[in-house]
C-alpha positions as CSV (number, residue, x, y, z in Angstrom):
1,X,-26.3,29.2,16.8
2,X,-29.2,28.7,14.1
3,X,-28.6,25.9,11.4
4,X,-30.0,26.3,7.6
5,X,-31.0,23.6,5.9
6,X,-30.1,23.0,2.8
7,X,-31.4,19.9,0.8
8,X,-28.9,17.4,-0.2
9,X,-29.2,15.9,-3.5
10,X,-30.4,12.7,-3.3
11,X,-28.2,10.0,-2.2
12,X,-25.5,12.4,-1.0
13,X,-24.2,12.4,2.3
14,X,-23.8,15.5,4.3
15,X,-21.4,15.2,7.6
16,X,-20.2,17.6,10.2
17,X,-16.7,17.9,12.0
18,X,-16.2,20.1,14.9
19,X,-12.5,20.3,16.0
20,X,-11.0,22.0,18.8
21,X,-13.6,24.4,20.2
22,X,-14.0,23.8,23.2
23,X,-14.5,26.4,24.5
24,X,-15.7,28.1,21.8
25,X,-14.1,31.4,20.8
26,X,-16.5,34.3,20.4
27,X,-16.5,35.6,16.7
28,X,-17.6,39.2,16.1
29,X,-18.9,39.4,12.7
30,X,-21.7,40.2,10.4
31,X,-24.1,37.3,11.2
32,X,-26.2,38.0,7.6
33,X,-22.7,38.5,5.6
34,X,-21.5,35.0,7.3
35,X,-24.7,33.4,6.1
36,X,-24.4,35.0,2.7
37,X,-21.3,33.5,2.3
38,X,-22.2,29.6,3.9
39,X,-25.3,29.8,1.7
40,X,-23.1,30.3,-1.3
41,X,-20.6,27.6,-0.6
42,X,-23.2,25.2,0.6
43,X,-24.9,25.4,-2.7
44,X,-22.0,25.7,-4.5
45,X,-20.8,21.9,-3.3
46,X,-24.8,20.5,-3.6
47,X,-24.1,21.9,-7.3
48,X,-20.7,19.9,-7.6
49,X,-21.7,16.7,-6.0
50,X,-25.1,16.7,-8.4
51,X,-23.2,16.9,-11.7
52,X,-20.8,14.4,-10.9
53,X,-20.9,10.9,-12.2
54,X,-19.7,9.2,-8.7
55,X,-22.0,7.2,-7.3
56,X,-21.3,8.3,-3.7
57,X,-21.9,11.9,-3.3
58,X,-20.5,13.9,-0.1
59,X,-20.3,17.3,1.4
60,X,-18.7,17.9,4.6
61,X,-18.6,20.7,7.1
62,X,-15.7,21.1,9.0
63,X,-15.4,23.6,12.2
64,X,-12.5,24.6,13.7
65,X,-10.1,26.9,15.5
66,X,-6.1,27.8,14.4
67,X,-3.6,30.0,15.9
68,X,-1.4,32.4,13.9
69,X,0.7,35.1,15.5
70,X,-1.2,35.0,18.8
71,X,-4.6,35.6,17.1
72,X,-7.3,32.8,17.0
73,X,-9.2,32.1,14.1
74,X,-12.2,30.2,13.2
75,X,-12.0,27.9,10.3
76,X,-15.1,27.0,8.7
77,X,-14.4,24.1,5.7
78,X,-17.1,22.8,3.1
79,X,-15.8,20.1,1.2
80,X,-17.2,17.9,-1.5
81,X,-16.1,15.3,-3.7
82,X,-18.1,16.0,-6.7
83,X,-16.9,17.9,-10.2
84,X,-13.8,19.6,-8.9
85,X,-12.3,22.9,-10.2
86,X,-9.5,22.8,-12.9
87,X,-6.0,24.2,-12.3
88,X,-6.5,27.3,-14.7
89,X,-9.9,28.2,-13.1
90,X,-8.9,28.0,-9.7
91,X,-7.1,31.4,-10.1
92,X,-10.1,33.2,-11.3
93,X,-12.6,31.3,-8.9
94,X,-13.6,34.3,-7.2
95,X,-13.4,37.1,-10.3
96,X,-17.0,39.0,-10.9
97,X,-18.8,37.4,-13.7
98,X,-16.3,34.4,-13.9
99,X,-18.7,31.0,-13.7
100,X,-18.3,27.5,-15.1
101,X,-22.1,26.6,-14.5
102,X,-24.0,26.2,-17.5
103,X,-26.8,28.7,-16.2
104,X,-24.4,30.6,-13.7
105,X,-23.8,34.2,-13.5
106,X,-20.4,34.4,-11.6
107,X,-21.8,36.4,-8.8
108,X,-21.9,34.0,-6.0
109,X,-18.5,33.6,-5.2
110,X,-17.1,37.1,-5.8
111,X,-19.7,38.6,-3.6
112,X,-18.5,35.5,-1.0
113,X,-15.2,36.9,-0.8
114,X,-15.9,40.0,-0.9
115,X,-18.3,39.4,2.1
116,X,-15.6,37.6,3.9
117,X,-12.9,40.9,3.5
118,X,-15.4,42.8,4.7
119,X,-15.9,41.1,7.9
120,X,-12.1,40.7,8.7
121,X,-12.0,37.2,7.2
122,X,-11.3,35.6,4.2
123,X,-12.3,32.6,1.8
124,X,-10.1,30.5,-0.1
125,X,-10.5,27.5,-2.7
126,X,-8.8,24.3,-3.0
127,X,-9.0,21.4,-5.5
128,X,-6.7,19.1,-6.8
129,X,-8.5,19.1,-9.9
130,X,-11.4,18.1,-12.2
131,X,-13.2,15.1,-11.0
132,X,-11.4,15.6,-7.7
133,X,-13.9,17.6,-5.5
134,X,-13.1,21.0,-3.7
135,X,-12.6,22.7,-0.7
136,X,-13.9,26.1,0.2
137,X,-12.5,27.6,3.8
138,X,-13.8,30.5,5.3
139,X,-11.7,31.8,8.0
140,X,-13.1,34.2,10.6
141,X,-11.5,36.6,13.1
142,X,-12.6,35.6,16.8
143,X,-13.2,38.6,19.0
144,X,-10.0,39.5,21.0
145,X,-12.2,41.0,23.8
146,X,-13.9,38.2,24.6
147,X,-12.9,35.7,27.5
148,X,-11.6,32.2,26.6
């Protein structure tokens, strides 16, 4: 696996957590689409902590595996303690053209959600509100034919 470096804002902490991944399941997806999604979500987390007035800025990437109805899915969560998402915006966060950024265009999260669907996965957002941070969860299907 190759990792991409996206420089965090100065004084921000970036950490990772890998749970339930031994043995690591095979994922059969278009890696370019996964990278597109992750770059977008991590850049948004970077923006959210940069805009936050908090002294301690954090972005955490967690990777794990969950089982649903006999099917396993890899989950990649990007969590931040940034500016959060207002409740009224959570329902619109993936809509084409919707943005809360001063210089945003509203295509990033929309295209990320579409890319997740195209590869058989999903992208969801959660936030307890403004100044409460946010979590974006990407779920990817595992390869049913791969040995575990």
